[in-house]
Structures are given as structure tokens and as C-alpha cells.
N, C-alpha and C positions, 0 to 999 in steps of 0.2 A: 443448579442449572437445569432448565427444562430438557427433557430427553429429546425433543425435536429441534433444539437449537442448532443452527448450522455451525460446524466447526471448520474453519479455513485451515489449509495446509499450504506449504510452499508451492505445491502444484497448482493452486488456484491463482497464484500471482504470475501474470504474463505481461510482457511488453505490450502496451496498447490498452491495457485494462484501465477502466475508470473507477476510482473509489470516491466515496462521499464521506466527508466528516459530518457526522450526524449532530454534532453540537452546534456547528455554525453554518452548515450547508455548503461549504466550499467543496469543489470538485478537483481531484488530482488525477493526472495521467501518469501511469507507470512508464518511464522512459528507458531506463537502463538498469541492469543488475550486474554487479561486479563484486569480486572478493577483494576487500580492502587489505587483507593480509596475503597478497598474491605470492610473496616470496618466502613463505613459511609453510610448515605442514598443517597449520590451522586454517580454518575458513571462517570468515565473518562476512556474510553477504550483505550488501548494501543495495537499496533501491533508490534511484534518483526519481523524484516525483515532481512534476510540473503542476503547480496549483493555480487555480483561478477561482475568483469569487469576491464578494464584497469585503472580506476581511484580509485580503492578500495585498501586501506591498511588494514593490520591485525586489526588495531584499529577500522576501520569503517565497518568491515564485518557484524557485528550484530548490527543493529541500531533500537532503539525503536521510533515509531511515534505515536502520538495521532491519533485516528481514524478520528477525525474531520480535523486534519491537512493533513492526507493522502487523504481524500476525497477532500479537497481543492486543493491539487496538481493534483489529477486526473481530477477534473472538470475544472481546469484552463488550462489544456492541457500540463502541464509540465511532467506528467507521464500518462501512459496508462496500462490497464490490457491486457497482451498479451496472456495469457493462464491460465486456471484454471479448477477445477473439474466441475463447473457448467457453464463455459463459452465456453469450447472448444478453439480452436485457433481463435484469432480475427485478 
């Protein structure tokens, strides 16, 4: 991994941020974050993402992603944050 590669953390994910799928160009809006295991001592955070683009169908417009999975996609270079309340345009 190059030493200057951007490493995303959970602090980079905010409601209102836009992410881009670099494989197909689709754009997603981070809409909501919630703990799917709210009634246990464990936490599994989920992000609801509203997608738009040429490859999106009605069924795939609103997709939940685990926070760890989303960070994996960002850090692998498959997706990137393109704009957000704390990021500005990148």
C-alpha cells in the first residue's frame, strides 16, 4: 500500500456525504446510521445509502451497508467520498 494512500475511518462517514462507486460511477448519499443490534451489548453499525446512477434499479436505490464493509470498500479503492459536510469537495 502506498504511504500516501488515504485511509478512511468511521469519523469520515457522515449523514449527507456523497460516495462514488469507482467501478460503475454510481453516486450514493449516506442517509442514516444505526446499530442493528440495538438490544444487545454488541454493536454492528449500518449505513443506509440512497443510490443514483445508470446502473441502479428501484430495488437497489436504498441499500444498507455495514460500516466495516463500507470502510473496506473505501479503503480498497473501490469507492471514494466525493463530498460531505465535513469533507467539502474532494
